[in-house]
C-alpha positions in Angstrom: 49.0 -0.2 -13.8 45.5 0.0 -16.4 45.8 -1.8 -20.0 46.1 1.1 -22.3 44.7 -1.6 -24.7 42.4 -2.4 -22.9 39.0 -1.6 -24.8 35.9 -0.3 -22.9 33.8 -2.7 -20.3 30.5 -2.8 -22.0 28.6 -1.2 -19.6 30.7 2.2 -20.4 29.9 1.4 -24.1 26.3 1.5 -23.4 26.2 4.4 -20.9 28.5 6.4 -24.4 26.5 5.1 -27.4 22.7 6.4 -25.0 24.5 9.5 -24.4 25.2 9.6 -28.3 22.0 8.6 -29.5 20.5 11.1 -27.3 22.4 14.4 -28.4 20.9 12.3 -32.1 17.5 12.3 -30.9 18.3 15.8 -30.2 18.8 17.6 -33.6 14.9 17.5 -33.9 13.9 18.8 -30.7 10.3 18.8 -31.6 9.3 15.3 -32.4 11.5 15.0 -29.2 8.6 16.8 -27.1 5.5 15.6 -29.5 7.1 11.9 -28.9 7.6 11.9 -25.0 4.9 13.9 -24.6 2.7 11.8 -26.4 4.2 8.8 -24.5 2.6 10.7 -21.3 -0.6 11.0 -22.6 -0.5 7.0 -23.5 0.7 6.7 -20.1 -2.0 8.4 -18.0 -4.8 7.2 -20.4 -3.8 3.5 -19.1 -3.5 4.6 -15.7 -7.2 6.5 -15.7 -8.4 3.2 -16.9 -7.3 2.0 -14.8 -8.7 4.9 -11.5 -12.0 4.3 -13.8 -12.2 0.4 -12.4 -11.7 1.0 -9.1 -13.8 3.1 -8.8 -16.8 1.8 -10.1 -16.1 -1.7 -8.0 -14.5 1.5 -5.1 -11.4 -1.6 -3.8 -10.1 -4.8 -6.1 -9.5 -7.7 -3.7 -9.5 -4.4 -0.8 -6.5 -3.4 -2.5 -7.6 0.4 -2.6 -7.7 2.9 -5.2 -4.2 4.7 -3.5 -2.7 0.7 -3.3 -4.0 0.0 -6.7 -2.5 3.1 -7.9 0.6 2.6 -5.8 1.4 -0.9 -7.7 1.1 0.7 -10.7 3.5 3.9 -10.3 6.1 1.1 -9.4 5.5 -1.1 -12.9 5.1 2.6 -13.9 8.8 3.4 -13.3 10.4 0.4 -13.5 8.6 0.0 -17.4 10.1 3.4 -18.6 14.0 2.4 -17.1 13.3 -0.3 -19.0 12.4 1.8 -22.8 16.1 3.0 -22.0 17.1 -0.4 -21.5 15.3 -2.4 -23.6 13.5 -0.7 -26.0 15.3 -1.5 -29.2 14.9 -5.0 -28.5 11.2 -4.2 -30.7 13.8 -4.0 -33.7 15.7 -7.3 -33.3 13.4 -9.0 -36.7 14.8 -6.6 -39.1 18.5 -6.2 -37.5 18.2 -9.7 -38.3 17.0 -10.8 -41.1 18.3 -7.5 -43.8 22.2 -8.1 -41.7 22.0 -4.8 -39.9 23.5 -7.8 -37.3 26.3 -7.9 -39.4 28.2 -4.3 -39.5 27.9 -5.6 -35.4 30.4 -8.9 -35.6 32.9 -6.6 -37.2 32.8 -3.3 -35.2 34.6 -3.8 -31.6 32.1 -3.7 -29.2 29.7 -5.5 -27.8 26.6 -7.1 -30.0 23.9 -7.0 -27.8 25.3 -3.5 -26.5 25.0 -2.1 -29.9 21.7 -3.7 -30.5 20.4 -1.6 -27.2 21.7 1.2 -28.2 21.5 1.6 -31.9 18.8 4.4 -31.1 17.5 6.6 -28.8 13.8 5.4 -27.3 12.1 9.1 -27.9 8.7 7.3 -25.7 11.0 6.6 -22.5 11.9 10.5 -22.1 8.4 11.0 -21.6 7.6 7.5 -19.7 10.6 8.1 -16.8 8.4 12.4 -16.9 5.6 10.3 -16.1 7.0 7.4 -14.3 8.9 9.5 -11.7 5.9 12.0 -10.9 3.1 9.0 -10.7 5.4 6.8 -8.6 6.5 10.0 -6.3 2.6 10.8 -5.6 2.0 7.5 -5.3 4.7 6.8 -2.5 3.5 9.8 -0.8 -0.1 8.8 0.1 0.3 5.3 -0.1 0.0 3.6 3.4 3.8 3.1 4.4 6.3 4.5 7.4 8.5 5.2 5.1 12.5 4.9 6.2 16.4 4.9 4.7 16.0 1.0 4.3 12.1 1.2 2.6 13.2 4.0 0.8 15.8 2.4 -0.6 14.1 -0.5 -1.5 12.1 0.5 -3.3 14.6 2.1 -5.1 15.6 -1.1 -5.6 12.4 -3.1 -6.6 12.6 -0.2 -9.6 15.7 -1.2 -10.7 14.9 -4.9 -10.4 11.5 -3.7 -12.1 13.3 -2.6 -15.5 16.0 -5.3 -15.4 13.0 -8.5 -15.1 10.5 -6.6 -17.4 13.5 -6.3 -19.9 15.3 -9.8 -19.9 11.6 -11.4 -20.6 11.8 -9.3 -23.8 16.1 -10.0 -24.4 15.1 -13.7 -23.8 12.2 -13.8 -26.6 14.5 -11.3 -29.0 17.0 -13.7 -29.5 14.7 -16.4 -30.4 15.1 -14.6 -33.2 18.4 -15.8 -34.2 16.8 -19.8 -34.7 12.9 -18.4 -36.2 14.3 -15.1 -37.3 10.2 -13.1 -35.9 10.1 -12.2 -32.7 8.1 -9.4 -33.3 4.5 -11.5 -32.2 6.0 -13.8 -29.0 7.2 -10.3 -27.5 3.7 -8.8 -28.4 2.2 -10.8 -26.0 4.3 -10.3 -22.9 3.8 -6.9 -23.3 0.8 -7.2 -23.5 1.0 -9.8 -20.4 2.9 -6.6 -18.5 -0.1 -3.8 -19.6 -3.2 -5.8 -18.7 -2.0 -7.9 -15.6 0.8 -4.9 -14.2 -1.4 -2.3 -12.5 -3.2 -4.9 -10.6 -2.8 -6.7 -7.7 -2.0 -10.8 -8.9 -4.1 -11.9 -5.8 -6.8 -11.4 -7.0 -6.6 -13.7 -9.9 -7.7 -16.9 -9.9 -4.5 -19.0 -8.6 -3.2 -21.2 -11.8 -3.1 -18.0 -13.6 -1.7 -16.2 -11.0 1.5 -18.4 -10.6 1.4 -19.2 -14.3 2.0 -14.9 -14.2 4.3 -15.5 -12.0 6.5 -18.8 -12.7 6.1 -19.0 -16.6 6.1 -14.8 -17.5 7.5 -13.8 -14.1 5.4 -10.2 -14.0 4.5 -11.4 -10.4 7.8 -9.8 -9.1 8.3 -6.6 -11.5 5.5 -5.0 -9.1 3.1 -6.7 -7.2 5.5 -8.6 -4.5 7.5 -5.3 -4.1 4.4 -3.3 -3.0 2.1 -6.2 -1.2 6.2 -5.8 1.3 6.5 -2.4 1.6 2.7 -2.2 1.7 2.5 -4.5 4.9 -0.1 -7.1 2.4 1.8 -9.6 2.9 -1.1 -12.3 3.5 -2.1 -11.3 0.1 0.7 -13.2 -1.6 0.8 -16.4 -2.4 4.6 -17.4 -2.6 6.7 -17.5 0.9 7.5 -13.9 2.3 11.3 -14.4 1.3 11.2 -15.2 -2.4 8.5 -12.0 -2.8 11.3 -9.9 -0.8 14.1 -10.9 -2.9 12.0 -9.5 -6.0 15.0 -6.5 -6.9 18.1 -10.2 -7.6 14.8 -11.5 -8.9 15.3 -9.3 -12.2 18.7 -8.7 -11.5 19.1 -12.6 -12.3 17.2 -12.6 -14.7 18.4 -10.7 -16.7 21.8 -11.8 -16.9 20.2 -15.5 -17.4 18.7 -13.2 -20.5 22.2 -11.6 -21.4 23.7 -15.1 -21.3 21.1 -17.3 -23.6 21.7 -13.7 -26.2 25.1 -15.3 -27.1 24.4 -18.4 -26.9 21.4 -18.3 -30.2 23.7 -15.5 -30.9 26.1 -18.0 -32.0 23.2 -19.5 -35.4 22.8 -16.0 -36.5 23.4 -16.5 -40.2 24.3 -14.1 -42.3 21.6 -13.2 -44.9 24.3 -12.4 -47.6 25.3 -15.8 -47.4 
């Protein structure tokens, strides 16, 4: 028999608070729609820029426009889910420095869950619509012999991409407990994902490609799973098994980032002290 007094799990807490946040955001429907539409326009301009670059050169490293668009589709949808999961990490500096985190410690809810759900990330709604459309169109156009197994792997790759980007941002945001600031480093990491995420990293100098694999693990977010699905494993610069394991890498890194957050939380000092 379940314990009646047992507190809800962190996952259930997260789901409940996200639902409440979404309901709150929808109270201002015009703002919600315009903000989401703005996010769609931003992503569309980003994709258009990638298209112009590829069109100008015909291909990049032998990757066609459709193949690169497929990489973009995986990264775009993963980024959209990351926005729902971890979009509020950008507010960590203010939450810690202004003492908002004090309230998190007094409530019977996981402090990290409270941070991640402090508000609903409205731009993520637009990102999800755009990402889903792009991923669907590019998946149909991509030269992939789709099967149930490959579709399942694509879904796992997108989820893993979301967890991976969230893991990187969460690990950086966790440093706020020690340094009281993390937003400049968050901006650098975000710029790396935006700048290099849509492209096959095999075209970069090997040192840069390794940097974006083992220091900032961006390659696991889209390039590796896309190369596996497209059958372009000859472009990989890591063992094939490691590229195939990209979804698991994202999940494992997120688990490690959560543990790192709770360890760094011990260094929190209330500004009221």
